[in-house]
Rosetta silent file (secondary structure, phi, psi, omega in degrees, C-alpha in Angstrom):
SEQUENCE: MFIRCAFFKGTIIQGKDTEFHAHWQNNLVPLWRTFPNLLELRVMCEVESDDPRNPFPLVMAMEFASREDIKEALDSPARWESKEVSKKLFEMFDGSVIHTVFNAVQFDPIVKY
SCORE:     score description
SCORE:     0.000 S_00000001
   1 L     0.000  140.702 -179.095   27.064  -43.350  -20.131 S_00000001
   2 E  -127.166  140.301 -179.883   29.225  -41.838  -17.423 S_00000001
   3 E  -123.264  121.957  176.195   30.686  -38.365  -17.248 S_00000001
   4 E  -102.357  125.430 -174.017   33.626  -37.496  -15.031 S_00000001
   5 E  -116.145  148.478  165.835   33.911  -33.808  -14.300 S_00000001
   6 E  -116.284  111.905 -176.728   36.546  -31.601  -12.742 S_00000001
   7 E   -97.565  118.488  173.179   34.987  -28.509  -11.233 S_00000001
   8 E   -89.783   97.717 -179.579   37.494  -25.678  -10.618 S_00000001
   9 E   -96.427  112.002 -177.479   35.891  -23.824   -7.724 S_00000001
  10 E   149.888 -149.956 -178.499   37.515  -20.523   -6.974 S_00000001
  11 E  -132.031  149.697  172.049   39.138  -17.746   -8.826 S_00000001
  12 E   -76.397  132.862  177.797   41.929  -17.304  -11.306 S_00000001
  13 L   -51.085  134.756 -176.467   44.723  -15.192   -9.798 S_00000001
  14 L   -54.014  127.884  179.793   44.330  -11.589  -10.908 S_00000001
  15 L    89.624   -3.510 -176.793   46.252  -10.864  -14.128 S_00000001
  16 L  -107.045    3.105 -176.288   46.630  -14.607  -14.923 S_00000001
  17 H   -53.923  -51.200 -177.194   43.430  -15.205  -16.961 S_00000001
  18 H   -62.087  -48.741  176.693   45.077  -15.314  -20.364 S_00000001
  19 H   -62.316  -38.770  174.468   47.918  -17.531  -19.168 S_00000001
  20 H   -56.296  -55.268 -172.342   45.539  -19.862  -17.280 S_00000001
  21 H   -65.618  -36.766  179.558   43.326  -20.412  -20.265 S_00000001
  22 H   -66.598  -38.203 -178.649   46.229  -20.780  -22.665 S_00000001
  23 H   -61.738  -49.220 -178.638   47.866  -23.344  -20.360 S_00000001
  24 H   -71.580  -36.044  179.164   44.920  -25.745  -20.302 S_00000001
  25 H   -65.242  -44.890 -171.571   44.148  -25.246  -23.979 S_00000001
  26 H   -88.638  -22.379 -172.388   47.712  -25.761  -25.175 S_00000001
  27 H  -119.035  -30.399 -176.509   49.066  -28.265  -22.657 S_00000001
  28 H   -96.009  -39.167 -178.616   46.289  -30.149  -20.961 S_00000001
  29 H   -57.378  -45.305  177.100   43.722  -30.634  -23.777 S_00000001
  30 H   -58.012  -31.074  178.727   46.219  -32.563  -25.907 S_00000001
  31 H   -77.048  -49.869 -176.919   46.904  -34.900  -22.936 S_00000001
  32 H   -57.496  -35.876 -178.619   43.241  -35.221  -21.949 S_00000001
  33 L   -66.608  -18.197 -179.970   42.319  -36.172  -25.568 S_00000001
  34 L   -98.740    6.500  174.746   44.574  -39.251  -25.318 S_00000001
  35 L   -60.863  133.571 -179.826   42.868  -40.798  -22.281 S_00000001
  36 L   -65.473  145.020  175.068   41.938  -44.350  -23.229 S_00000001
  37 L    71.305    5.524  175.135   38.216  -45.061  -23.880 S_00000001
  38 L   -67.103  126.905  179.005   37.332  -41.338  -24.027 S_00000001
  39 L   -97.256  -31.072 -179.732   34.210  -40.686  -26.068 S_00000001
  40 E  -156.551  142.387  172.992   33.944  -36.933  -25.656 S_00000001
  41 E  -123.242  130.257 -176.269   35.896  -34.199  -23.977 S_00000001
  42 E  -131.064  130.374  174.385   34.178  -30.911  -23.114 S_00000001
  43 E  -122.061  128.995 -177.421   35.794  -27.873  -21.436 S_00000001
  44 E  -123.179  133.214  178.581   33.557  -25.117  -20.164 S_00000001
  45 L  -109.515  129.711 -177.718   34.388  -21.617  -19.025 S_00000001
  46 L   -64.444  134.106  175.377   31.926  -19.760  -16.803 S_00000001
  47 L  -105.798  -41.640  178.402   30.271  -16.795  -18.423 S_00000001
  48 L  -156.498  163.462 -176.929   27.728  -16.005  -15.724 S_00000001
  49 L  -154.075  148.757  173.621   26.225  -17.569  -12.550 S_00000001
  50 L   -84.555    2.275  174.930   23.370  -17.068  -10.214 S_00000001
  51 L  -131.827   85.229  179.865   25.815  -17.543   -7.321 S_00000001
  52 L   -62.497  -19.903  176.917   28.744  -15.165   -7.737 S_00000001
  53 L   -71.664  -12.756 -179.611   30.123  -16.147   -4.391 S_00000001
  54 L  -130.519   75.389 -178.226   30.988  -19.643   -5.699 S_00000001
  55 L   -75.978  143.205  171.711   32.659  -19.214   -9.110 S_00000001
  56 L  -120.879   79.083 -175.683   33.602  -22.088  -11.398 S_00000001
  57 L   -62.772  -14.914 -176.923   35.876  -20.514  -13.966 S_00000001
  58 E  -150.287  133.326  172.928   36.637  -23.905  -15.472 S_00000001
  59 E  -136.169  126.805 -177.702   34.830  -27.199  -15.755 S_00000001
  60 E  -114.789  133.063 -179.218   36.226  -30.158  -17.629 S_00000001
  61 E  -128.435  129.699  178.826   33.959  -33.105  -18.529 S_00000001
  62 E  -119.557  130.297  178.865   34.986  -36.498  -20.016 S_00000001
  63 E   -98.873  134.015  175.956   32.447  -38.961  -21.282 S_00000001
  64 E  -135.109  161.288 -178.322   32.979  -42.714  -21.027 S_00000001
  65 L   -81.160  -25.392 -177.792   30.831  -45.745  -21.733 S_00000001
  66 L  -150.308  166.090  175.070   31.422  -47.384  -18.361 S_00000001
  67 H   -65.862  -34.134  172.764   32.950  -46.968  -14.980 S_00000001
  68 H   -59.141  -43.957  177.173   35.538  -49.557  -15.881 S_00000001
  69 H   -60.933  -38.168 -179.845   36.562  -47.291  -18.812 S_00000001
  70 H   -66.954  -44.112  179.612   36.995  -44.389  -16.388 S_00000001
  71 H   -56.014  -47.799  176.874   39.163  -46.510  -14.108 S_00000001
  72 H   -54.182  -49.077 -176.367   41.398  -47.496  -17.099 S_00000001
  73 H   -63.336  -36.635 -178.380   41.672  -43.858  -18.062 S_00000001
  74 H   -76.350  -21.137  174.279   42.583  -42.792  -14.470 S_00000001
  75 L   -91.921    2.524 -176.338   45.258  -45.474  -14.325 S_00000001
  76 L   -80.592  159.144  175.117   46.798  -44.473  -17.673 S_00000001
  77 H   -59.085  -36.689  179.649   50.121  -42.724  -18.239 S_00000001
  78 H   -60.603  -36.962 -178.167   48.258  -39.775  -19.867 S_00000001
  79 H   -67.671  -40.763 -179.371   46.344  -39.162  -16.699 S_00000001
  80 H   -69.330  -35.147  176.582   49.553  -39.091  -14.566 S_00000001
  81 H   -68.418  -36.864 -178.387   51.257  -36.819  -17.049 S_00000001
  82 H   -69.411  -31.973  175.637   48.245  -34.478  -17.023 S_00000001
  83 H   -61.897  -41.897 -179.007   48.415  -34.333  -13.173 S_00000001
  84 H   -66.547  -43.200  178.595   51.995  -33.183  -13.460 S_00000001
  85 H   -66.560  -26.341  177.509   51.197  -30.609  -16.150 S_00000001
  86 H   -65.724  -21.228 -175.888   48.301  -29.364  -14.077 S_00000001
  87 H   -57.204  -40.639  179.730   50.617  -28.139  -11.329 S_00000001
  88 H   -64.836  -37.769 -178.832   51.378  -24.951  -13.346 S_00000001
  89 H   -64.982  -36.729 -179.154   47.643  -24.315  -13.728 S_00000001
  90 H   -68.823  -22.605  175.852   47.141  -24.585   -9.971 S_00000001
  91 H   -70.536  -17.613 -179.487   49.814  -21.895   -9.484 S_00000001
  92 L  -104.325    5.984 -174.920   47.501  -19.531  -11.277 S_00000001
  93 E  -126.831  131.855  177.005   44.335  -20.591   -9.401 S_00000001
  94 E  -106.837   96.245 -176.172   43.042  -19.832   -5.959 S_00000001
  95 E   166.181 -154.481 -177.817   40.624  -22.517   -5.067 S_00000001
  96 E  -135.832  162.009  176.746   40.050  -26.234   -5.226 S_00000001
  97 E  -116.984  129.311  178.875   39.189  -28.912   -7.835 S_00000001
  98 E  -112.737  121.812  177.323   36.364  -31.224   -7.192 S_00000001
  99 E   -95.061  131.303 -178.189   36.099  -34.518   -9.202 S_00000001
 100 E  -142.657  140.304  169.842   32.617  -36.089   -9.635 S_00000001
 101 E  -110.176  130.658 -176.418   31.301  -38.865  -11.745 S_00000001
 102 E  -111.835  141.212  167.049   27.788  -38.729  -13.094 S_00000001
 103 E   -88.409  117.082 -170.982   25.570  -41.372  -14.601 S_00000001
 104 L  -110.370  137.589  174.037   24.220  -39.424  -17.584 S_00000001
 105 L  -119.405  124.170 -176.814   21.007  -40.014  -19.556 S_00000001
 106 L   -98.668  140.831  173.324   20.613  -37.904  -22.740 S_00000001
 107 L  -129.280  127.933 -179.342   17.253  -36.735  -24.040 S_00000001
 108 L   -77.618  144.927  177.866   16.827  -35.133  -27.421 S_00000001
 109 L   -62.353  153.927  172.270   14.633  -31.977  -27.553 S_00000001
 110 L   -90.774  117.955 -172.876   11.086  -32.161  -28.889 S_00000001
 111 L   -96.075  124.327  176.280   11.051  -30.059  -32.034 S_00000001
 112 L  -112.873  131.376 -178.475    7.719  -28.315  -32.778 S_00000001
 113 L  -109.906    0.000    0.000    7.254  -26.602  -36.115 S_00000001
């Protein structure tokens, strides 16, 4: 299993929090959900951090079965449309976006009664 993440490192421009979050929820999530081969979409908003000098107000994670599936998703029309729609999001954000692909292994918790 592979997870491609977009880490939004920086800060949302003061006074733009509501608009920023509404934009990705209303405009980007519908596009991201149409990426081919997508198994799961998860969007996370930072609540707290042990490193306040390096905030990540938004992290988006997409799960795929293979790296080939990621390549197909990145070559898709939905991805190119989402890049265009993201431009408005970047107008409300002071920072950078880092994309990283992880090889993920899932472990279920051990439940003790």
